[in-house]
Every structure is written in structure tokens, then in C-alpha cells.
N, CA, C, O and the ligand as a Tripos MOL2 file, in Angstrom:
@<TRIPOS>MOLECULE
protein
  245   243    62     0     0
PROTEIN
NO_CHARGES

@<TRIPOS>ATOM
      1 N         120.5420   79.4300  112.9220 N.3       1 MET1
      2 CA        120.4580   79.8440  111.4530 C.3       1 MET1
      3 C         119.9720   81.2400  111.3060 C.2       1 MET1
      4 O         119.0980   81.7220  112.0260 O.2       1 MET1
      5 N         120.4740   81.7640  110.5010 N.am      2 GLN2
      6 CA        120.3080   83.2660  110.0180 C.3       2 GLN2
      7 C         119.3870   83.2560  109.2760 C.2       2 GLN2
      8 O         119.3570   82.4050  108.3870 O.2       2 GLN2
      9 N         118.2310   84.3110  109.4270 N.am      3 SER3
     10 CA        117.0020   84.2110  108.5460 C.3       3 SER3
     11 C         117.4900   85.3310  107.3340 C.2       3 SER3
     12 O         117.7570   86.4940  107.6380 O.2       3 SER3
     13 N         117.5490   84.9720  106.3240 N.am      4 LEU4
     14 CA        117.6430   85.7100  105.1010 C.3       4 LEU4
     15 C         116.5040   86.7260  104.7800 C.2       4 LEU4
     16 O         115.3650   86.2630  104.7090 O.2       4 LEU4
     17 N         116.6900   88.0690  104.5780 N.am      5 LYS5
     18 CA        115.4100   88.9980  104.0760 C.3       5 LYS5
     19 C         115.8120   89.4190  102.8910 C.2       5 LYS5
     20 O         116.9710   89.5520  102.4980 O.2       5 LYS5
     21 N         114.6460   89.6630  102.2310 N.am      6 VAL6
     22 CA        114.8710   90.2410  100.8740 C.3       6 VAL6
     23 C         113.6720   91.6600  100.9580 C.2       6 VAL6
     24 O         112.6980   91.8130  101.6960 O.2       6 VAL6
     25 N         114.1470   92.3990  100.0500 N.am      7 LYS7
     26 CA        113.0840   93.5410  100.0400 C.3       7 LYS7
     27 C         111.9800   93.4780   98.8240 C.2       7 LYS7
     28 O         112.2340   93.3430   97.6270 O.2       7 LYS7
     29 N         110.8420   93.5950   99.3680 N.am      8 CYS8
     30 CA        109.7280   93.6690   98.3640 C.3       8 CYS8
     31 C         110.0950   94.5380   97.3090 C.2       8 CYS8
     32 O         110.3830   95.7140   97.5370 O.2       8 CYS8
     33 N         110.1110   93.9040   95.8300 N.am      9 PRO9
     34 CA        110.2900   94.7720   94.9020 C.3       9 PRO9
     35 C         109.2980   95.9480   94.4820 C.2       9 PRO9
     36 O         109.4460   96.8430   93.6500 O.2       9 PRO9
     37 N         108.3460   95.6780   95.2490 N.am     10 THR10
     38 CA        106.9650   96.6630   95.0310 C.3      10 THR10
     39 C         107.1150   97.9890   95.8480 C.2      10 THR10
     40 O         107.1550   99.1550   95.4550 O.2      10 THR10
     41 N         107.1930   97.3910   97.2510 N.am     11 CYS11
     42 CA        107.2230   98.6280   98.2660 C.3      11 CYS11
     43 C         108.3890   98.7380   99.2450 C.2      11 CYS11
     44 O         108.4220   99.4240  100.2670 O.2      11 CYS11
     45 N         109.5220   97.7870   98.6600 N.am     12 ASN12
     46 CA        110.7900   97.9530   99.6380 C.3      12 ASN12
     47 C         110.7020   97.4220  101.0210 C.2      12 ASN12
     48 O         111.5740   97.6020  101.8710 O.2      12 ASN12
     49 N         109.4750   96.6830  101.2220 N.am     13 ALA13
     50 CA        109.2870   96.3320  102.6970 C.3      13 ALA13
     51 C         110.2170   95.2160  102.9330 C.2      13 ALA13
     52 O         110.3590   94.4770  101.9590 O.2      13 ALA13
     53 N         110.9190   94.9000  104.0470 N.am     14 PRO14
     54 CA        111.6840   93.6580  104.0230 C.3      14 PRO14
     55 C         110.7520   92.6230  104.4810 C.2      14 PRO14
     56 O         109.8460   92.6950  105.3120 O.2      14 PRO14
     57 N         111.2360   91.4810  103.6440 N.am     15 VAL15
     58 CA        110.3430   90.4280  103.4650 C.3      15 VAL15
     59 C         111.2010   89.1290  104.0730 C.2      15 VAL15
     60 O         112.2610   88.9340  103.4780 O.2      15 VAL15
     61 N         110.9310   88.3030  105.0620 N.am     16 PRO16
     62 CA        112.0790   87.2260  105.3740 C.3      16 PRO16
     63 C         111.7740   85.9900  104.5150 C.2      16 PRO16
     64 O         110.7100   85.4180  104.2820 O.2      16 PRO16
     65 N         112.9770   85.7650  104.1330 N.am     17 TRP17
     66 CA        112.7640   84.7450  103.1090 C.3      17 TRP17
     67 C         112.6580   82.9910  103.7920 C.2      17 TRP17
     68 O         113.5390   82.1570  103.9990 O.2      17 TRP17
     69 N         111.2770   82.9610  103.9770 N.am     18 VAL18
     70 CA        111.2440   81.6520  104.5400 C.3      18 VAL18
     71 C         109.9730   81.2150  104.1180 C.2      18 VAL18
     72 O         109.1030   81.9520  103.6540 O.2      18 VAL18
     73 N         109.8690   79.7660  104.3240 N.am     19 ALA19
     74 CA        108.6940   79.0100  103.4670 C.3      19 ALA19
     75 C         107.2410   79.7190  103.5710 C.2      19 ALA19
     76 O         106.3580   79.7570  102.7130 O.2      19 ALA19
     77 N         107.2540   80.2780  104.8970 N.am     20 GLU20
     78 CA        105.7710   80.7210  105.2360 C.3      20 GLU20
     79 C         105.4110   81.9940  104.4480 C.2      20 GLU20
     80 O         104.2300   82.3370  104.3830 O.2      20 GLU20
     81 N         106.3200   82.6640  103.8850 N.am     21 GLU21
     82 CA        106.2330   84.0580  103.1640 C.3      21 GLU21
     83 C         105.9600   83.5100  101.8040 C.2      21 GLU21
     84 O         106.8950   83.3340  101.0220 O.2      21 GLU21
     85 N         104.7490   83.2350  101.4870 N.am     22 LYS22
     86 CA        104.4750   82.3870  100.2060 C.3      22 LYS22
     87 C         104.3850   83.3690   98.9920 C.2      22 LYS22
     88 O         104.1500   82.9470   97.8590 O.2      22 LYS22
     89 N         104.5750   84.6560   99.2590 N.am     23 TYR23
     90 CA        104.5500   85.7190   98.3480 C.3      23 TYR23
     91 C         105.9480   86.3800   98.0620 C.2      23 TYR23
     92 O         106.1310   87.3430   97.3170 O.2      23 TYR23
     93 N         106.8680   85.7250   98.7540 N.am     24 ARG24
     94 CA        108.2030   86.0340   98.7470 C.3      24 ARG24
     95 C         108.6540   86.0110   97.2110 C.2      24 ARG24
     96 O         108.3230   85.0650   96.4970 O.2      24 ARG24
     97 N         109.4310   87.0990   96.7090 N.am     25 PRO25
     98 CA        110.1960   88.1550   97.5850 C.3      25 PRO25
     99 C         108.9040   89.2280   97.8260 C.2      25 PRO25
    100 O         109.1450   90.1950   98.5490 O.2      25 PRO25
    101 N         107.7640   89.1210   97.3430 N.am     26 PHE26
    102 CA        106.7480   90.2610   97.6380 C.3      26 PHE26
    103 C         106.4100   89.9950   99.1200 C.2      26 PHE26
    104 O         106.6310   88.9130   99.6640 O.2      26 PHE26
    105 N         105.7910   91.1880   99.8060 N.am     27 CYS27
    106 CA        105.6300   91.1120  101.2400 C.3      27 CYS27
    107 C         104.0920   90.6350  101.1010 C.2      27 CYS27
    108 O         103.5840   90.3340  102.1810 O.2      27 CYS27
    109 N         103.4340   90.5390  100.2070 N.am     28 SER28
    110 CA        102.0210   90.3930  100.2070 C.3      28 SER28
    111 C         101.1960   90.1330   98.7840 C.2      28 SER28
    112 O         101.5160   90.6480   97.7130 O.2      28 SER28
    113 N         100.1870   89.3260   98.9630 N.am     29 SER29
    114 CA         99.6700   89.1330   97.6780 C.3      29 SER29
    115 C          99.4490   90.3240   96.5060 C.2      29 SER29
    116 O          99.5750   90.2400   95.2840 O.2      29 SER29
    117 N          99.0670   91.4710   97.3590 N.am     30 ARG30
    118 CA         98.6810   92.8110   96.6800 C.3      30 ARG30
    119 C         100.1310   93.1080   95.9280 C.2      30 ARG30
    120 O         100.0650   93.3160   94.7170 O.2      30 ARG30
    121 N         101.3770   93.1410   96.5340 N.am     31 CYS31
    122 CA        102.5180   93.7870   96.0620 C.3      31 CYS31
    123 C         102.5740   92.6830   94.9270 C.2      31 CYS31
    124 O         102.7410   93.2020   93.8230 O.2      31 CYS31
    125 N         102.4770   91.2410   94.8940 N.am     32 GLN32
    126 CA        102.7370   90.4980   93.9760 C.3      32 GLN32
    127 C         102.1270   90.6910   92.6240 C.2      32 GLN32
    128 O         102.7330   90.7480   91.5550 O.2      32 GLN32
    129 N         100.8160   90.7850   92.8310 N.am     33 ARG33
    130 CA         99.9510   91.2070   91.7610 C.3      33 ARG33
    131 C         100.2960   92.7060   91.3250 C.2      33 ARG33
    132 O         100.0430   92.8490   90.1280 O.2      33 ARG33
    133 N         100.6730   93.5890   91.7760 N.am     34 ILE34
    134 CA        101.0190   94.6000   91.4040 C.3      34 ILE34
    135 C         102.2120   94.5630   90.4340 C.2      34 ILE34
    136 O         102.2240   95.1820   89.3700 O.2      34 ILE34
    137 N         103.3170   93.7110   90.9300 N.am     35 ASP35
    138 CA        104.4800   93.5700   90.0630 C.3      35 ASP35
    139 C         104.1020   92.7050   88.7790 C.2      35 ASP35
    140 O         104.8240   92.6820   87.7820 O.2      35 ASP35
    141 N         102.9620   92.0280   88.8850 N.am     36 PHE36
    142 CA        102.4770   91.2290   87.8560 C.3      36 PHE36
    143 C         102.0740   92.0290   86.7190 C.2      36 PHE36
    144 O         102.1090   91.6140   85.5610 O.2      36 PHE36
    145 N         101.6690   93.2500   87.0880 N.am     37 GLY37
    146 CA        101.3260   94.0320   85.9900 C.3      37 GLY37
    147 C          99.8970   94.8120   86.3320 C.2      37 GLY37
    148 O          99.5240   95.8380   85.7630 O.2      37 GLY37
    149 N          99.2100   94.1440   87.3300 N.am     38 ASP38
    150 CA         97.8060   94.7150   87.7740 C.3      38 ASP38
    151 C          97.8990   96.0750   87.9710 C.2      38 ASP38
    152 O          96.8960   96.7680   87.8030 O.2      38 ASP38
    153 N          99.1070   96.6390   88.3520 N.am     39 TRP39
    154 CA         98.9800   97.9340   89.0180 C.3      39 TRP39
    155 C          98.8210   99.1060   87.9030 C.2      39 TRP39
    156 O          98.5580  100.2900   88.1140 O.2      39 TRP39
    157 N          99.0610   98.4270   86.5930 N.am     40 ALA40
    158 CA         98.8910   99.5550   85.4080 C.3      40 ALA40
    159 C          97.3820   99.7670   85.2600 C.2      40 ALA40
    160 O          96.9690  100.9020   85.0180 O.2      40 ALA40
    161 N          96.5800   98.7920   85.3860 N.am     41 THR41
    162 CA         95.1940   99.0770   85.3110 C.3      41 THR41
    163 C          94.5060   99.3850   86.7440 C.2      41 THR41
    164 O          93.5420  100.1490   86.7870 O.2      41 THR41
    165 N          94.9650   98.8430   87.7940 N.am     42 GLU42
    166 CA         94.6030   99.2590   89.0980 C.3      42 GLU42
    167 C          94.5670  100.7340   89.3960 C.2      42 GLU42
    168 O          93.6020  101.4840   89.5490 O.2      42 GLU42
    169 N          96.1380  101.0090   89.4510 N.am     43 SER43
    170 CA         96.1150  102.3260   89.8080 C.3      43 SER43
    171 C          95.8920  103.4720   89.1110 C.2      43 SER43
    172 O          95.7480  104.5550   89.6780 O.2      43 SER43
    173 N          95.8400  103.2950   87.6380 N.am     44 PHE44
    174 CA         95.2680  104.2390   86.7970 C.3      44 PHE44
    175 C          93.7880  104.6010   86.8700 C.2      44 PHE44
    176 O          93.2520  105.7090   86.8450 O.2      44 PHE44
    177 N          93.1460  103.0910   86.9890 N.am     45 THR45
    178 CA         91.6440  103.2380   87.3280 C.3      45 THR45
    179 C          91.2930  104.0500   88.4120 C.2      45 THR45
    180 O          90.4040  104.8940   88.3040 O.2      45 THR45
    181 N          92.0280  103.8320   89.6330 N.am     46 ILE46
    182 CA         91.7250  104.7270   90.7180 C.3      46 ILE46
    183 C          91.7260  106.1000   90.7920 C.2      46 ILE46
    184 O          90.9180  106.8730   91.3060 O.2      46 ILE46
    185 N          93.0930  106.3500   90.0050 N.am     47 SER47
    186 CA         93.3060  107.7340   89.5290 C.3      47 SER47
    187 C          92.1370  108.3640   88.9040 C.2      47 SER47
    188 O          91.6890  109.4500   89.2710 O.2      47 SER47
    189 N          91.6210  107.6050   87.8810 N.am     48 ASP48
    190 CA         90.7980  108.2060   86.9850 C.3      48 ASP48
    191 C          89.3910  108.6460   87.9320 C.2      48 ASP48
    192 O          88.8090  109.7310   87.9640 O.2      48 ASP48
    193 N          89.1040  107.4140   88.6530 N.am     49 ASP49
    194 CA         87.8610  107.6170   89.3760 C.3      49 ASP49
    195 C          87.8370  108.6920   90.3270 C.2      49 ASP49
    196 O          86.8130  109.3400   90.5430 O.2      49 ASP49
    197 N          89.1580  108.9440   91.0210 N.am     50 ILE50
    198 CA         89.2870  109.9550   92.0580 C.3      50 ILE50
    199 C          89.0480  111.3640   91.3550 C.2      50 ILE50
    200 O          88.3580  112.2260   91.8990 O.2      50 ILE50
    201 N          89.7000  111.5660   90.0240 N.am     51 HIS51
    202 CA         89.7510  112.6110   89.0990 C.3      51 HIS51
    203 C          88.5800  113.1140   88.5250 C.2      51 HIS51
    204 O          88.0960  114.2360   88.6770 O.2      51 HIS51
    205 N          88.0990  112.0250   87.7380 N.am     52 ALA52
    206 CA         87.1170  112.0150   86.7360 C.3      52 ALA52
    207 C          85.7290  111.8330   87.3190 C.2      52 ALA52
    208 O          84.8150  112.5950   87.0030 O.2      52 ALA52
    209 N          85.5630  110.8070   88.1860 N.am     53 ASN53
    210 CA         84.3200  110.4760   88.7450 C.3      53 ASN53
    211 C          84.2070  110.8280   90.0300 C.2      53 ASN53
    212 O          83.8670  109.8640   90.7170 O.2      53 ASN53
    213 N          84.3620  111.8800   90.6710 N.am     54 SER54
    214 CA         84.2860  112.1550   91.8950 C.3      54 SER54
    215 C          82.8100  112.0020   92.4130 C.2      54 SER54
    216 O          82.6080  111.8290   93.6150 O.2      54 SER54
    217 N          81.9280  112.0560   91.6380 N.am     55 ASP55
    218 CA         80.4770  111.9170   92.0000 C.3      55 ASP55
    219 C          79.9860  110.6010   91.8810 C.2      55 ASP55
    220 O          78.7910  110.3540   92.0390 O.2      55 ASP55
    221 N          80.9480  109.6120   91.5750 N.am     56 ASP56
    222 CA         80.7490  108.1770   91.5690 C.3      56 ASP56
    223 C          81.1200  107.5220   92.8040 C.2      56 ASP56
    224 O          81.6860  108.1480   93.7000 O.2      56 ASP56
    225 N          80.8230  106.2660   92.9030 N.am     57 GLU57
    226 CA         81.3450  105.3420   93.8580 C.3      57 GLU57
    227 C          82.7560  105.3080   93.9280 C.2      57 GLU57
    228 O          83.4150  104.8020   93.0200 O.2      57 GLU57
    229 N          83.3540  105.8840   95.0930 N.am     58 PRO58
    230 CA         84.9320  105.8480   95.1770 C.3      58 PRO58
    231 C          85.3740  104.3920   95.1910 C.2      58 PRO58
    232 O          84.6760  103.6720   95.9050 O.2      58 PRO58
    233 N          86.3560  103.8210   94.5740 N.am     59 SER59
    234 CA         87.1360  102.6840   94.4530 C.3      59 SER59
    235 C          88.0250  102.7240   95.7180 C.2      59 SER59
    236 O          89.0730  103.3700   95.7440 O.2      59 SER59
    237 N          87.6130  102.0840   96.6500 N.am     60 ILE60
    238 CA         88.3880  101.9140   97.8740 C.3      60 ILE60
    239 C          88.5980  100.4570   98.1410 C.2      60 ILE60
    240 O          87.6010   99.7750   98.3780 O.2      60 ILE60
    241 N          89.7370   99.9250   98.1310 N.am     61 TYR61
    242 CA         90.2430   98.5160   98.2890 C.3      61 TYR61
    243 C          90.7070   98.2170   99.6550 C.2      61 TYR61
    244 O          91.1470   97.1010   99.9280 O.2      61 TYR61
    245 ZN        105.2810   94.8860   99.3960 Zn       62 ZN62
@<TRIPOS>BOND
     1     1     2 1
     2     2     3 1
     3     3     4 2
     4     3     5 am
     5     5     6 1
     6     6     7 1
     7     7     8 2
     8     7     9 am
     9     9    10 1
    10    10    11 1
    11    11    12 2
    12    11    13 am
    13    13    14 1
    14    14    15 1
    15    15    16 2
    16    15    17 am
    17    17    18 1
    18    18    19 1
    19    19    20 2
    20    19    21 am
    21    21    22 1
    22    22    23 1
    23    23    24 2
    24    23    25 am
    25    25    26 1
    26    26    27 1
    27    27    28 2
    28    27    29 am
    29    29    30 1
    30    30    31 1
    31    31    32 2
    32    31    33 am
    33    33    34 1
    34    34    35 1
    35    35    36 2
    36    35    37 am
    37    37    38 1
    38    38    39 1
    39    39    40 2
    40    39    41 am
    41    41    42 1
    42    42    43 1
    43    43    44 2
    44    43    45 am
    45    45    46 1
    46    46    47 1
    47    47    48 2
    48    47    49 am
    49    49    50 1
    50    50    51 1
    51    51    52 2
    52    51    53 am
    53    53    54 1
    54    54    55 1
    55    55    56 2
    56    55    57 am
    57    57    58 1
    58    58    59 1
    59    59    60 2
    60    59    61 am
    61    61    62 1
    62    62    63 1
    63    63    64 2
    64    63    65 am
    65    65    66 1
    66    66    67 1
    67    67    68 2
    68    67    69 am
    69    69    70 1
    70    70    71 1
    71    71    72 2
    72    71    73 am
    73    73    74 1
    74    74    75 1
    75    75    76 2
    76    75    77 am
    77    77    78 1
    78    78    79 1
    79    79    80 2
    80    79    81 am
    81    81    82 1
    82    82    83 1
    83    83    84 2
    84    83    85 am
    85    85    86 1
    86    86    87 1
    87    87    88 2
    88    87    89 am
    89    89    90 1
    90    90    91 1
    91    91    92 2
    92    91    93 am
    93    93    94 1
    94    94    95 1
    95    95    96 2
    96    95    97 am
    97    97    98 1
    98    98    99 1
    99    99   100 2
   100    99   101 am
   101   101   102 1
   102   102   103 1
   103   103   104 2
   104   103   105 am
   105   105   106 1
   106   106   107 1
   107   107   108 2
   108   107   109 am
   109   109   110 1
   110   110   111 1
   111   111   112 2
   112   111   113 am
   113   113   114 1
   114   114   115 1
   115   115   116 2
   116   115   117 am
   117   117   118 1
   118   118   119 1
   119   119   120 2
   120   119   121 am
   121   121   122 1
   122   122   123 1
   123   123   124 2
   124   123   125 am
   125   125   126 1
   126   126   127 1
   127   127   128 2
   128   127   129 am
   129   129   130 1
   130   130   131 1
   131   131   132 2
   132   131   133 am
   133   133   134 1
   134   134   135 1
   135   135   136 2
   136   135   137 am
   137   137   138 1
   138   138   139 1
   139   139   140 2
   140   139   141 am
   141   141   142 1
   142   142   143 1
   143   143   144 2
   144   143   145 am
   145   145   146 1
   146   146   147 1
   147   147   148 2
   148   147   149 am
   149   149   150 1
   150   150   151 1
   151   151   152 2
   152   151   153 am
   153   153   154 1
   154   154   155 1
   155   155   156 2
   156   155   157 am
   157   157   158 1
   158   158   159 1
   159   159   160 2
   160   159   161 am
   161   161   162 1
   162   162   163 1
   163   163   164 2
   164   163   165 am
   165   165   166 1
   166   166   167 1
   167   167   168 2
   168   167   169 am
   169   169   170 1
   170   170   171 1
   171   171   172 2
   172   171   173 am
   173   173   174 1
   174   174   175 1
   175   175   176 2
   176   175   177 am
   177   177   178 1
   178   178   179 1
   179   179   180 2
   180   179   181 am
   181   181   182 1
   182   182   183 1
   183   183   184 2
   184   183   185 am
   185   185   186 1
   186   186   187 1
   187   187   188 2
   188   187   189 am
   189   189   190 1
   190   190   191 1
   191   191   192 2
   192   191   193 am
   193   193   194 1
   194   194   195 1
   195   195   196 2
   196   195   197 am
   197   197   198 1
   198   198   199 1
   199   199   200 2
   200   199   201 am
   201   201   202 1
   202   202   203 1
   203   203   204 2
   204   203   205 am
   205   205   206 1
   206   206   207 1
   207   207   208 2
   208   207   209 am
   209   209   210 1
   210   210   211 1
   211   211   212 2
   212   211   213 am
   213   213   214 1
   214   214   215 1
   215   215   216 2
   216   215   217 am
   217   217   218 1
   218   218   219 1
   219   219   220 2
   220   219   221 am
   221   221   222 1
   222   222   223 1
   223   223   224 2
   224   223   225 am
   225   225   226 1
   226   226   227 1
   227   227   228 2
   228   227   229 am
   229   229   230 1
   230   230   231 1
   231   231   232 2
   232   231   233 am
   233   233   234 1
   234   234   235 1
   235   235   236 2
   236   235   237 am
   237   237   238 1
   238   238   239 1
   239   239   240 2
   240   239   241 am
   241   241   242 1
   242   242   243 1
   243   243   244 2
@<TRIPOS>SUBSTRUCTURE
     1 MET1         2 RESIDUE 1 A MET
     2 GLN2         6 RESIDUE 1 A GLN
     3 SER3        10 RESIDUE 1 A SER
     4 LEU4        14 RESIDUE 1 A LEU
     5 LYS5        18 RESIDUE 1 A LYS
     6 VAL6        22 RESIDUE 1 A VAL
     7 LYS7        26 RESIDUE 1 A LYS
     8 CYS8        30 RESIDUE 1 A CYS
     9 PRO9        34 RESIDUE 1 A PRO
    10 THR10       38 RESIDUE 1 A THR
    11 CYS11       42 RESIDUE 1 A CYS
    12 ASN12       46 RESIDUE 1 A ASN
    13 ALA13       50 RESIDUE 1 A ALA
    14 PRO14       54 RESIDUE 1 A PRO
    15 VAL15       58 RESIDUE 1 A VAL
    16 PRO16       62 RESIDUE 1 A PRO
    17 TRP17       66 RESIDUE 1 A TRP
    18 VAL18       70 RESIDUE 1 A VAL
    19 ALA19       74 RESIDUE 1 A ALA
    20 GLU20       78 RESIDUE 1 A GLU
    21 GLU21       82 RESIDUE 1 A GLU
    22 LYS22       86 RESIDUE 1 A LYS
    23 TYR23       90 RESIDUE 1 A TYR
    24 ARG24       94 RESIDUE 1 A ARG
    25 PRO25       98 RESIDUE 1 A PRO
    26 PHE26      102 RESIDUE 1 A PHE
    27 CYS27      106 RESIDUE 1 A CYS
    28 SER28      110 RESIDUE 1 A SER
    29 SER29      114 RESIDUE 1 A SER
    30 ARG30      118 RESIDUE 1 A ARG
    31 CYS31      122 RESIDUE 1 A CYS
    32 GLN32      126 RESIDUE 1 A GLN
    33 ARG33      130 RESIDUE 1 A ARG
    34 ILE34      134 RESIDUE 1 A ILE
    35 ASP35      138 RESIDUE 1 A ASP
    36 PHE36      142 RESIDUE 1 A PHE
    37 GLY37      146 RESIDUE 1 A GLY
    38 ASP38      150 RESIDUE 1 A ASP
    39 TRP39      154 RESIDUE 1 A TRP
    40 ALA40      158 RESIDUE 1 A ALA
    41 THR41      162 RESIDUE 1 A THR
    42 GLU42      166 RESIDUE 1 A GLU
    43 SER43      170 RESIDUE 1 A SER
    44 PHE44      174 RESIDUE 1 A PHE
    45 THR45      178 RESIDUE 1 A THR
    46 ILE46      182 RESIDUE 1 A ILE
    47 SER47      186 RESIDUE 1 A SER
    48 ASP48      190 RESIDUE 1 A ASP
    49 ASP49      194 RESIDUE 1 A ASP
    50 ILE50      198 RESIDUE 1 A ILE
    51 HIS51      202 RESIDUE 1 A HIS
    52 ALA52      206 RESIDUE 1 A ALA
    53 ASN53      210 RESIDUE 1 A ASN
    54 SER54      214 RESIDUE 1 A SER
    55 ASP55      218 RESIDUE 1 A ASP
    56 ASP56      222 RESIDUE 1 A ASP
    57 GLU57      226 RESIDUE 1 A GLU
    58 PRO58      230 RESIDUE 1 A PRO
    59 SER59      234 RESIDUE 1 A SER
    60 ILE60      238 RESIDUE 1 A ILE
    61 TYR61      242 RESIDUE 1 A TYR
    62 ZN62       245 GROUP 0 **** ****
């Protein structure tokens, strides 16, 4: 049986289309959440922190 692979819509990483990949078609829960719309708040918040609040606690996840 040949394993089907899809590309993660978020980062284009190849993802095997198997039951074990519970986040498919995403490669990870992170990419899934990003596609759900969290990226809008998450990435913009990180960018803001880096540029505007460099003296504050850096947001590293
Ligand atoms: Zn991904």
C-alpha cells in the first residue's frame, strides 16, 4: 500500500496522510492553529514585541 502524502498548507512540509497524523493536512498542531487564524494575532504580536518592546521580555515560544 502506498502512503499518500500531502503538503502542510502552512509550511509546505510533506505530511503522510495516515491516521497517526492527527493534525493532517497540517504537519503539527502549531501549523494547524496558524491556519485557524491564530497566526494573525500570534505573529503580529511577536513582531510588535521585537520592534517596539525590545527592552521587555522577549516572546519566544
Ligand atoms: Zn506545517
